[in-house]
GUMI-146860 format. One record per atom (N, C-alpha, C, O): residue number from 1; x, y, z; residue in three letters; atom name. Coordinates in Angstrom, 3 decimals, padded with zeros to 6 digits. Each point is the difference from the previous one (the first is absolute). Layout:
N
+-----+----------+----------+----------+-----+----+
!   k !       px !       py !       pz !   r !  a !
+-----+----------+----------+----------+-----+----+
! NUM !        X !        Y !        Z ! Ala ! CA !
...
+-----+----------+----------+----------+-----+----+
//
This chain:
87
+-----+----------+----------+----------+-----+----+
!   k !       px !       py !       pz !   r !  a !
+-----+----------+----------+----------+-----+----+
!   1 !  012.362 ! -009.389 ! -000.807 ! Met !  N !
!   1 ! -000.651 ! -000.264 ! -001.261 ! Met ! CA !
!   1 !  000.842 !  000.639 ! -001.099 ! Met !  C !
!   1 !  000.466 !  001.130 !  000.141 ! Met !  O !
!   2 ! -000.282 ! -001.843 ! -001.202 ! Lys !  N !
!   2 !  000.774 !  000.463 ! -001.142 ! Lys ! CA !
!   2 ! -000.939 !  000.465 ! -001.093 ! Lys !  C !
!   2 ! -001.217 ! -000.155 !  000.095 ! Lys !  O !
!   3 !  001.800 !  000.727 ! -001.133 ! Ser !  N !
!   3 ! -000.816 !  000.358 ! -001.156 ! Ser ! CA !
!   3 !  000.553 ! -000.732 ! -001.216 ! Ser !  C !
!   3 !  001.120 ! -000.510 !  000.017 ! Ser !  O !
!   4 ! -001.916 !  000.470 ! -001.056 ! Cys !  N !
!   4 !  000.320 ! -000.745 ! -001.210 ! Cys ! CA !
!   4 !  000.057 !  000.971 ! -001.182 ! Cys !  C !
!   4 ! -000.559 !  001.095 !  000.067 ! Cys !  O !
!   5 !  001.222 ! -001.489 ! -001.128 ! Ile !  N !
!   5 !  000.031 !  000.850 ! -001.188 ! Ile ! CA !
!   5 ! -001.393 !  000.193 ! -000.591 ! Ile !  C !
!   5 ! -000.229 !  000.927 ! -000.777 ! Ile !  O !
!   6 ! -000.694 ! -001.800 !  001.146 ! Thr !  N !
!   6 ! -001.375 !  000.138 ! -000.468 ! Thr ! CA !
!   6 ! -000.752 !  001.085 !  000.777 ! Thr !  C !
!   6 ! -001.094 !  000.403 ! -000.396 ! Thr !  O !
!   7 !  001.684 !  000.071 !  001.508 ! Gly !  N !
!   7 ! -000.647 !  001.000 !  000.841 ! Gly ! CA !
!   7 ! -000.861 ! -000.599 !  001.100 ! Gly !  C !
!   7 ! -000.567 !  000.727 !  000.815 ! Gly !  O !
!   8 !  000.470 ! -002.046 ! -000.791 ! Lys !  N !
!   8 ! -000.817 ! -000.678 !  001.009 ! Lys ! CA !
!   8 !  000.794 ! -000.188 !  001.282 ! Lys !  C !
!   8 !  001.229 ! -000.056 ! -000.022 ! Lys !  O !
!   9 ! -001.941 ! -000.042 !  001.143 ! Lys !  N !
!   9 !  000.638 ! -000.324 !  001.270 ! Lys ! CA !
!   9 !  000.521 ! -001.422 ! -000.100 ! Lys !  C !
!   9 ! -000.675 ! -000.886 ! -000.524 ! Lys !  O !
!  10 !  001.874 !  000.679 !  001.027 ! Ala !  N !
!  10 !  000.623 ! -001.321 ! -000.078 ! Ala ! CA !
!  10 !  000.278 ! -000.529 !  001.400 ! Ala !  C !
!  10 !  000.452 !  000.742 !  000.873 ! Ala !  O !
!  11 ! -000.721 ! -002.012 ! -000.665 ! Phe !  N !
!  11 !  000.234 ! -000.654 !  001.278 ! Phe ! CA !
!  11 !  001.039 ! -001.095 ! -000.214 ! Phe !  C !
!  11 ! -000.074 ! -000.750 ! -000.974 ! Phe !  O !
!  12 !  001.042 !  000.659 !  001.884 ! Ile !  N !
!  12 !  001.119 ! -000.916 ! -000.232 ! Ile ! CA !
!  12 ! -000.358 ! -001.468 !  000.201 ! Ile !  C !
!  12 !  000.702 ! -000.880 ! -000.499 ! Ile !  O !
!  13 ! -001.786 !  000.604 !  001.225 ! Thr !  N !
!  13 ! -000.422 ! -001.394 !  000.162 ! Thr ! CA !
!  13 ! -001.492 ! -000.130 ! -000.315 ! Thr !  C !
!  13 ! -000.754 !  000.971 !  000.065 ! Thr !  O !
!  14 !  000.360 ! -002.165 ! -000.398 ! Tyr !  N !
!  14 ! -001.409 ! -000.301 ! -000.249 ! Tyr ! CA !
!  14 ! -000.822 !  000.275 !  001.255 ! Tyr !  C !
!  14 ! -001.104 !  000.539 ! -000.079 ! Tyr !  O !
!  15 !  001.644 ! -000.909 !  001.233 ! Glu !  N !
!  15 ! -000.712 !  000.162 !  001.260 ! Glu ! CA !
!  15 ! -000.272 !  001.466 !  000.307 ! Glu !  C !
!  15 ! -001.090 !  000.339 !  000.461 ! Glu !  O !
!  16 !  002.070 !  000.544 ! -000.711 ! Leu !  N !
!  16 ! -000.204 !  001.429 !  000.227 ! Leu ! CA !
!  16 ! -001.068 !  000.551 ! -000.948 ! Leu !  C !
!  16 ! -000.828 !  000.820 !  000.400 ! Leu !  O !
!  17 !  000.850 ! -001.266 ! -001.636 ! Ala !  N !
!  17 ! -000.997 !  000.446 ! -000.969 ! Ala ! CA !
!  17 ! -001.392 ! -000.504 !  000.398 ! Ala !  C !
!  17 ! -000.988 !  000.722 ! -000.137 ! Ala !  O !
!  18 !  000.916 ! -001.939 !  000.620 ! Glu !  N !
!  18 ! -001.279 ! -000.566 !  000.418 ! Glu ! CA !
!  18 ! -000.561 !  000.773 !  001.195 ! Glu !  C !
!  18 ! -001.202 !  000.258 !  000.066 ! Glu !  O !
!  19 !  002.061 !  000.104 !  000.863 ! Glu !  N !
!  19 ! -000.452 !  000.796 !  001.151 ! Glu ! CA !
!  19 ! -000.463 !  001.383 ! -000.456 ! Glu !  C !
!  19 ! -000.980 !  000.527 !  000.526 ! Glu !  O !
!  20 !  001.673 !  000.065 ! -001.499 ! Ala !  N !
!  20 ! -000.422 !  001.292 ! -000.550 ! Ala ! CA !
!  20 ! -001.354 ! -000.120 ! -000.695 ! Ala !  C !
!  20 ! -000.804 !  000.931 !  000.036 ! Ala !  O !
!  21 !  000.557 ! -002.058 ! -000.656 ! Leu !  N !
!  21 ! -001.284 ! -000.269 ! -000.648 ! Leu ! CA !
!  21 ! -001.126 !  000.019 !  001.032 ! Leu !  C !
!  21 ! -001.036 !  000.627 ! -000.217 ! Leu !  O !
!  22 !  001.242 ! -001.308 !  001.328 ! Leu !  N !
!  22 ! -001.003 ! -000.015 !  001.064 ! Leu ! CA !
!  22 ! -000.160 !  001.393 !  000.606 ! Leu !  C !
!  22 ! -001.117 !  000.432 !  000.285 ! Leu !  O !
!  23 !  002.221 !  000.262 ! -000.091 ! Glu !  N !
!  23 ! -000.034 !  001.353 !  000.569 ! Glu ! CA !
!  23 ! -000.773 !  000.955 ! -000.909 ! Glu !  C !
!  23 ! -000.744 !  000.853 !  000.484 ! Glu !  O !
!  24 !  000.915 ! -000.992 ! -001.778 ! Ala !  N !
!  24 ! -000.738 !  000.847 ! -000.943 ! Ala ! CA !
!  24 ! -001.500 ! -000.198 !  000.170 ! Ala !  C !
!  24 ! -000.770 !  000.956 ! -000.090 ! Ala !  O !
!  25 !  000.357 ! -002.191 !  000.335 ! His !  N !
!  25 ! -001.429 ! -000.271 !  000.188 ! His ! CA !
!  25 ! -000.492 !  000.462 !  001.365 ! His !  C !
!  25 ! -001.191 !  000.264 !  000.169 ! His !  O !
!  26 !  002.088 ! -000.164 !  000.806 ! Arg !  N !
!  26 ! -000.386 !  000.560 !  001.302 ! Arg ! CA !
!  26 ! -000.201 !  001.514 ! -000.116 ! Arg !  C !
!  26 ! -000.939 !  000.565 !  000.562 ! Arg !  O !
!  27 !  001.832 !  000.063 ! -001.293 ! Arg !  N !
!  27 !  000.054 !  001.452 ! -000.077 ! Arg ! CA !
!  27 ! -001.043 !  000.636 ! -000.898 ! Arg !  C !
!  27 ! -000.552 !  001.050 !  000.328 ! Arg !  O !
!  28 !  000.288 ! -001.671 ! -001.438 ! Tyr !  N !
!  28 ! -000.869 !  000.596 ! -001.007 ! Tyr ! CA !
!  28 ! -001.297 ! -000.796 ! -000.111 ! Tyr !  C !
!  28 ! -000.047 ! -001.183 !  000.334 ! Tyr !  O !
!  29 ! -000.968 !  001.827 ! -000.790 ! Gln !  N !
!  29 ! -001.327 ! -000.616 ! -000.053 ! Gln ! CA !
!  29 ! -000.199 ! -000.803 ! -001.292 ! Gln !  C !
!  29 ! -000.960 !  000.231 ! -000.734 ! Gln !  O !
!  30 !  001.850 ! -001.155 !  000.467 ! Tyr !  N !
!  30 ! -000.131 ! -000.842 ! -001.191 ! Tyr ! CA !
!  30 ! -001.138 ! -000.991 !  000.194 ! Tyr !  C !
!  30 ! -000.200 ! -000.531 !  001.093 ! Tyr !  O !
!  31 ! -000.530 !  000.293 ! -002.150 ! Gly !  N !
!  31 ! -000.994 ! -001.061 !  000.026 ! Gly ! CA !
!  31 !  000.680 ! -001.306 ! -000.407 ! Gly !  C !
!  31 !  001.209 ! -000.025 ! -000.230 ! Gly !  O !
!  32 ! -001.965 ! -001.036 !  000.144 ! Arg !  N !
!  32 !  000.574 ! -001.297 ! -000.403 ! Arg ! CA !
!  32 !  000.521 !  000.013 ! -001.423 ! Arg !  C !
!  32 !  000.854 ! -000.812 ! -000.357 ! Arg !  O !
!  33 ! -001.359 !  001.723 ! -000.456 ! Thr !  N !
!  33 !  000.402 !  000.000 ! -001.411 ! Thr ! CA !
!  33 !  000.844 !  001.214 ! -000.387 ! Thr !  C !
!  33 !  000.154 !  000.288 ! -001.187 ! Thr !  O !
!  34 !  000.389 !  000.422 !  002.165 ! Ser !  N !
!  34 !  000.851 !  001.146 ! -000.334 ! Ser ! CA !
!  34 !  001.272 ! -000.029 !  000.832 ! Ser !  C !
!  34 !  000.112 ! -000.738 !  000.979 ! Ser !  O !
!  35 !  000.837 !  001.557 ! -001.393 ! Gly !  N !
!  35 !  001.270 !  000.077 !  000.714 ! Gly ! CA !
!  35 !  000.921 ! -001.148 ! -000.365 ! Gly !  C !
!  35 ! -000.336 ! -000.843 ! -000.832 ! Gly !  O !
!  36 !  001.502 !  000.821 !  001.463 ! Pro !  N !
!  36 !  000.948 ! -001.078 ! -000.283 ! Pro ! CA !
!  36 ! -000.527 ! -001.336 !  000.526 ! Pro !  C !
!  36 ! -000.633 ! -000.062 !  001.054 ! Pro !  O !
!  37 !  000.903 ! -000.996 ! -001.805 ! Val !  N !
!  37 ! -000.494 ! -001.320 !  000.409 ! Val ! CA !
!  37 !  001.096 ! -001.067 !  000.068 ! Val !  C !
!  37 ! -000.224 ! -001.099 !  000.508 ! Val !  O !
!  38 !  001.403 !  001.430 ! -001.023 ! Ala !  N !
!  38 !  001.048 ! -001.022 ! -000.050 ! Ala ! CA !
!  38 !  001.388 !  000.639 !  000.037 ! Ala !  C !
!  38 !  000.153 !  001.219 ! -000.067 ! Ala !  O !
!  39 !  000.842 ! -002.081 !  000.176 ! Val !  N !
!  39 !  001.411 !  000.381 !  000.023 ! Val ! CA !
!  39 !  000.676 ! -000.706 ! -001.167 ! Val !  C !
!  39 ! -000.303 ! -001.157 ! -000.293 ! Val !  O !
!  40 !  001.219 !  001.853 ! -000.372 ! Tyr !  N !
!  40 !  000.746 ! -000.665 ! -001.077 ! Tyr ! CA !
!  40 !  001.471 !  000.395 !  000.039 ! Tyr !  C !
!  40 !  000.366 !  001.050 !  000.527 ! Tyr !  O !
!  41 !  000.455 ! -001.905 ! -001.092 ! His !  N !
!  41 !  001.440 !  000.225 ! -000.082 ! His ! CA !
!  41 !  000.303 !  000.799 ! -001.268 ! His !  C !
!  41 ! -000.436 ! -000.370 ! -001.090 ! His !  O !
!  42 !  001.181 !  001.460 !  001.234 ! Cys !  N !
!  42 !  000.321 !  000.885 ! -001.118 ! Cys ! CA !
!  42 !  001.310 ! -000.415 ! -000.650 ! Cys !  C !
!  42 !  001.020 ! -000.143 !  000.673 ! Cys !  O !
!  43 ! -001.054 ! -000.046 ! -001.962 ! Glu !  N !
!  43 !  001.212 ! -000.361 ! -000.737 ! Glu ! CA !
!  43 !  000.920 !  001.196 ! -000.196 ! Glu !  C !
!  43 !  001.194 ! -000.180 ! -000.239 ! Glu !  O !
!  44 ! -001.727 !  001.410 !  000.334 ! Asp !  N !
!  44 !  000.817 !  001.199 ! -000.176 ! Asp ! CA !
!  44 !  000.913 !  000.270 !  001.192 ! Asp !  C !
!  44 !  001.179 !  000.308 ! -000.171 ! Asp !  O !
!  45 ! -001.732 ! -000.426 !  001.387 ! Cys !  N !
!  45 !  000.797 !  000.346 !  001.187 ! Cys ! CA !
!  45 !  000.322 ! -001.190 !  000.898 ! Cys !  C !
!  45 !  000.846 !  000.109 !  000.888 ! Cys !  O !
!  46 ! -001.509 ! -001.243 ! -001.108 ! Gly !  N !
!  46 !  000.260 ! -001.189 !  000.815 ! Gly ! CA !
!  46 ! -000.730 ! -000.006 !  001.328 ! Gly !  C !
!  46 !  000.181 ! -000.915 !  000.803 ! Gly !  O !
!  47 ! -001.009 !  001.932 ! -000.562 ! Asn !  N !
!  47 ! -000.761 !  000.081 !  001.244 ! Asn ! CA !
!  47 ! -001.454 ! -000.382 ! -000.259 ! Asn !  C !
!  47 ! -000.321 ! -000.573 ! -001.042 ! Asn !  O !
!  48 ! -000.549 !  000.888 !  001.984 ! Tyr !  N !
!  48 ! -001.409 ! -000.363 ! -000.090 ! Tyr ! CA !
!  48 ! -000.866 !  001.249 !  000.005 ! Tyr !  C !
!  48 !  000.325 !  000.992 !  000.653 ! Tyr !  O !
!  49 ! -001.431 ! -001.048 ! -001.387 ! His !  N !
!  49 ! -000.955 !  001.096 ! -000.092 ! His ! CA !
!  49 ! -001.406 ! -000.517 !  000.266 ! His !  C !
!  49 ! -000.258 ! -001.204 ! -000.038 ! His !  O !
!  50 ! -000.653 !  002.153 !  000.310 ! Leu !  N !
!  50 ! -001.415 ! -000.316 !  000.134 ! Leu ! CA !
!  50 ! -000.659 !  000.209 ! -001.353 ! Leu !  C !
!  50 !  000.431 !  000.846 ! -000.783 ! Leu !  O !
!  51 ! -001.470 ! -001.612 !  000.512 ! Thr !  N !
!  51 ! -000.736 !  000.147 ! -001.247 ! Thr ! CA !
!  51 ! -001.497 ! -000.158 !  000.246 ! Thr !  C !
!  51 ! -000.429 ! -000.710 !  000.910 ! Thr !  O !
!  52 ! -000.345 !  001.384 ! -001.737 ! Ser !  N !
!  52 ! -001.457 ! -000.126 !  000.091 ! Ser ! CA !
!  52 ! -000.521 ! -001.022 ! -001.011 ! Ser !  C !
!  52 ! -001.209 ! -000.152 ! -000.174 ! Ser !  O !
!  53 !  002.122 ! -000.539 ! -000.483 ! Gln !  N !
!  53 ! -000.388 ! -000.987 ! -001.015 ! Gln ! CA !
!  53 !  000.327 ! -001.410 !  000.471 ! Gln !  C !
!  53 !  000.847 ! -000.202 !  000.870 ! Gln !  O !
!  54 ! -001.529 ! -000.757 ! -001.458 ! Gly !  N !
!  54 !  000.303 ! -001.402 !  000.274 ! Gly ! CA !
!  54 ! -000.821 ! -000.582 !  001.126 ! Gly !  C !
!  54 ! -000.986 !  000.586 !  000.448 ! Gly !  O !
!  55 !  001.409 ! -001.740 ! -000.005 ! Val !  N !
!  55 ! -000.681 ! -000.756 !  001.048 ! Val ! CA !
!  55 !  000.316 !  000.619 !  001.363 ! Val !  C !
!  55 !  001.142 !  000.369 !  000.274 ! Val !  O !
!  56 ! -002.152 ! -000.263 !  000.563 ! Met !  N !
!  56 !  000.188 !  000.585 !  001.321 ! Met ! CA !
!  56 !  000.945 ! -000.849 !  000.848 ! Met !  C !
!  56 ! -000.090 ! -001.228 !  000.018 ! Met !  O !
!  57 !  000.979 !  001.896 !  000.670 ! Asn !  N !
!  57 !  000.930 ! -000.612 !  000.940 ! Asn ! CA !
!  57 ! -000.793 ! -000.785 !  001.048 ! Asn !  C !
!  57 ! -001.001 !  000.496 !  000.518 ! Asn !  O !
!  58 !  001.442 ! -001.711 ! -000.207 ! Glu !  N !
!  58 ! -000.722 ! -000.867 !  000.941 ! Glu ! CA !
!  58 ! -000.150 !  000.627 !  001.381 ! Glu !  C !
!  58 ! -001.063 ! -000.081 !  000.615 ! Glu !  O !
!  59 !  002.132 !  000.703 ! -000.136 ! Lys !  N !
!  59 ! -000.042 !  000.613 !  001.325 ! Lys ! CA !
!  59 ! -001.013 !  001.153 !  000.021 ! Lys !  C !
!  59 ! -000.739 !  000.157 !  000.972 ! Lys !  O !
!  60 !  000.706 !  000.636 ! -002.027 ! Leu !  N !
!  60 ! -000.967 !  001.086 ! -000.100 ! Leu ! CA !
!  60 ! -001.420 ! -000.550 ! -000.088 ! Leu !  C !
!  60 ! -000.905 !  000.527 !  000.648 ! Leu !  O !
!  61 !  000.699 ! -001.565 ! -001.429 ! Ala !  N !
!  61 ! -001.324 ! -000.600 ! -000.143 ! Ala ! CA !
!  61 ! -000.515 ! -000.504 !  001.351 ! Ala !  C !
!  61 ! -001.168 !  000.203 !  000.330 ! Ala !  O !
!  62 !  002.024 ! -000.852 !  000.445 ! Arg !  N !
!  62 ! -000.384 ! -000.488 !  001.335 ! Arg ! CA !
!  62 ! -000.338 !  001.174 !  000.920 ! Arg !  C !
!  62 ! -000.994 ! -000.022 !  000.726 ! Arg !  O !
!  63 !  001.844 !  001.040 ! -000.777 ! Tyr !  N !
!  63 ! -000.168 !  001.199 !  000.818 ! Tyr ! CA !
!  63 ! -001.364 !  000.638 ! -000.264 ! Tyr !  C !
!  63 ! -000.710 !  000.361 !  000.939 ! Tyr !  O !
!  64 !  000.348 ! -000.225 ! -002.201 ! Leu !  N !
!  64 ! -001.279 !  000.610 ! -000.359 ! Leu ! CA !
!  64 ! -001.174 ! -000.922 !  000.321 ! Leu !  C !
!  64 ! -001.035 !  000.460 !  000.481 ! Leu !  O !
!  65 !  001.189 ! -001.754 ! -000.743 ! Ala !  N !
!  65 ! -001.077 ! -000.964 !  000.252 ! Ala ! CA !
!  65 ! -000.338 ! -000.097 !  001.483 ! Ala !  C !
!  65 ! -001.156 ! -000.215 !  000.363 ! Ala !  O !
!  66 !  002.151 !  000.371 !  000.483 ! Glu !  N !
!  66 ! -000.210 ! -000.072 !  001.445 ! Glu ! CA !
!  66 ! -000.564 !  001.299 !  000.568 ! Glu !  C !
!  66 ! -000.268 !  000.085 !  001.198 ! Glu !  O !
!  67 !  000.085 !  000.926 ! -002.045 ! Gly !  N !
!  67 ! -000.559 !  001.278 !  000.448 ! Gly ! CA !
!  67 !  000.993 !  000.912 !  000.677 ! Gly !  C !
!  67 ! -000.376 !  001.043 !  000.535 ! Gly !  O !
!  68 !  001.638 ! -001.420 ! -000.552 ! Lys !  N !
!  68 !  001.006 !  000.819 !  000.670 ! Lys ! CA !
!  68 !  000.239 !  001.316 ! -000.725 ! Lys !  C !
!  68 !  000.365 !  000.998 !  000.620 ! Lys !  O !
!  69 ! -000.567 ! -000.997 ! -001.922 ! Gly !  N !
!  69 !  000.229 !  001.220 ! -000.783 ! Gly ! CA !
!  69 ! -000.867 !  001.145 !  000.471 ! Gly !  C !
!  69 !  000.507 !  001.089 !  000.270 ! Gly !  O !
!  70 ! -001.806 ! -001.315 ! -000.166 ! Lys !  N !
!  70 ! -000.931 !  001.048 !  000.439 ! Lys ! CA !
!  70 !  000.301 !  000.430 !  001.429 ! Lys !  C !
!  70 !  000.000 !  001.193 !  000.303 ! Lys !  O !
!  71 !  000.254 ! -002.146 !  000.565 ! Arg !  N !
!  71 !  000.296 !  000.312 !  001.405 ! Arg ! CA !
!  71 !  001.250 !  000.859 !  000.103 ! Arg !  C !
!  71 !  000.012 !  001.000 !  000.718 ! Arg !  O !
!  72 !  001.046 ! -001.389 ! -001.436 ! Asp !  N !
!  72 !  001.255 !  000.741 !  000.062 ! Asp ! CA !
!  72 ! -000.109 !  001.368 ! -000.671 ! Asp !  C !
!  72 !  000.644 !  000.955 !  000.432 ! Asp !  O !
!  73 ! -001.460 ! -000.857 ! -001.491 ! Gln !  N !
!  73 ! -000.230 !  001.300 ! -000.634 ! Gln ! CA !
!  73 ! -000.649 !  000.957 !  000.988 ! Gln !  C !
!  73 !  000.387 !  001.164 !  000.102 ! Gln !  O !
!  74 ! -001.369 ! -001.662 !  000.616 ! Glu !  N !
!  74 ! -000.692 !  000.830 !  000.990 ! Glu ! CA !
!  74 !  000.958 !  000.428 !  001.106 ! Glu !  C !
!  74 ! -000.009 !  001.164 !  000.401 ! Glu !  O !
!  75 !  000.825 ! -002.069 !  000.092 ! Ala !  N !
!  75 !  000.969 !  000.323 !  001.044 ! Ala ! CA !
!  75 !  001.002 !  001.035 ! -000.500 ! Ala !  C !
!  75 !  000.338 !  000.938 !  000.722 ! Ala !  O !
!  76 !  000.137 ! -001.104 ! -001.949 ! Tyr !  N !
!  76 !  000.949 !  000.955 ! -000.574 ! Tyr ! CA !
!  76 ! -000.650 !  001.375 ! -000.119 ! Tyr !  C !
!  76 !  000.607 !  001.009 !  000.360 ! Tyr !  O !
!  77 ! -001.844 ! -000.968 ! -000.864 ! His !  N !
!  77 ! -000.731 !  001.257 ! -000.165 ! His ! CA !
!  77 ! -000.085 !  000.756 !  001.327 ! His !  C !
!  77 !  000.299 !  001.193 !  000.056 ! His !  O !
!  78 ! -000.704 ! -001.882 !  001.008 ! Trp !  N !
!  78 ! -000.161 !  000.659 !  001.291 ! Trp ! CA !
!  78 !  001.344 !  000.392 !  000.608 ! Trp !  C !
!  78 !  000.096 !  001.041 !  000.650 ! Trp !  O !
!  79 !  000.920 ! -001.834 ! -000.843 ! Thr !  N !
!  79 !  001.333 !  000.347 !  000.500 ! Thr ! CA !
!  79 !  000.485 !  001.293 ! -000.653 ! Thr !  C !
!  79 !  000.516 !  000.890 !  000.676 ! Thr !  O !
!  80 ! -000.684 ! -000.795 ! -001.987 ! Glu !  N !
!  80 !  000.416 !  001.207 ! -000.716 ! Glu ! CA !
!  80 ! -000.833 !  001.203 !  000.429 ! Glu !  C !
!  80 !  000.527 !  001.105 !  000.128 ! Glu !  O !
!  81 ! -001.804 ! -001.309 !  000.093 ! Lys !  N !
!  81 ! -000.883 !  001.087 !  000.419 ! Lys ! CA !
!  81 !  000.418 !  000.521 !  001.376 ! Lys !  C !
!  81 !  000.017 !  001.209 !  000.233 ! Lys !  O !
!  82 !  000.315 ! -002.114 !  000.661 ! Met !  N !
!  82 !  000.419 !  000.407 !  001.356 ! Met ! CA !
!  82 !  001.356 !  000.697 ! -000.029 ! Met !  C !
!  82 !  000.240 !  000.915 !  000.787 ! Met !  O !
!  83 !  000.645 ! -001.335 ! -001.680 ! Lys !  N !
!  83 !  001.299 !  000.669 ! -000.131 ! Lys ! CA !
!  83 ! -000.194 !  001.451 ! -000.406 ! Lys !  C !
!  83 !  000.637 !  000.898 !  000.551 ! Lys !  O !
!  84 ! -001.526 ! -000.673 ! -001.522 ! Lys !  N !
!  84 ! -000.268 !  001.363 ! -000.488 ! Lys ! CA !
!  84 ! -000.649 !  000.844 !  001.096 ! Lys !  C !
!  84 !  000.302 !  001.186 !  000.135 ! Lys !  O !
!  85 ! -001.181 ! -001.791 !  000.634 ! Lys !  N !
!  85 ! -000.702 !  000.727 !  001.052 ! Lys ! CA !
!  85 !  000.961 !  000.413 !  001.119 ! Lys !  C !
!  85 ! -000.186 !  001.039 !  000.632 ! Lys !  O !
!  86 !  001.215 ! -001.861 ! -000.392 ! Gly !  N !
!  86 !  000.966 !  000.261 !  001.054 ! Gly ! CA !
!  86 !  001.037 !  001.055 ! -000.337 ! Gly !  C !
!  86 !  000.781 !  000.394 !  000.866 ! Gly !  O !
!  87 ! -000.760 !  000.064 ! -002.092 ! Arg !  N !
!  87 !  001.016 !  001.001 ! -000.405 ! Arg ! CA !
!  87 ! -000.260 !  001.338 !  000.579 ! Arg !  C !
!  87 !  000.759 !  000.937 ! -000.246 ! Arg !  O !
+-----+----------+----------+----------+-----+----+
//
C-alpha cells in the first residue's frame, strides 16, 4: 500500500481499493450509513482511495444486502478475541 500527498492510504489498482473497502466493513462495526462506501481515482497521486461520500460501491452494496457484512464482522470479532486469549 502506498501513501498520497493528501495523507490518505493509496491503492495502486481499483480492485485492491475495492477489496480494502470490503475489509474495512469486515473489521469495523460500520452501519449502512457510516464508514467508507466507495472508491475513487485520485488526481494527485494517480492511485485509488476510499471515501465515505457519494454512491455506494455496487460490490459493497451486494455484500451488505446479502447479510455477509454482519456475519463477517462477527467472525472477525471472535477471531481477534481468540488471538488475544491465546497470547
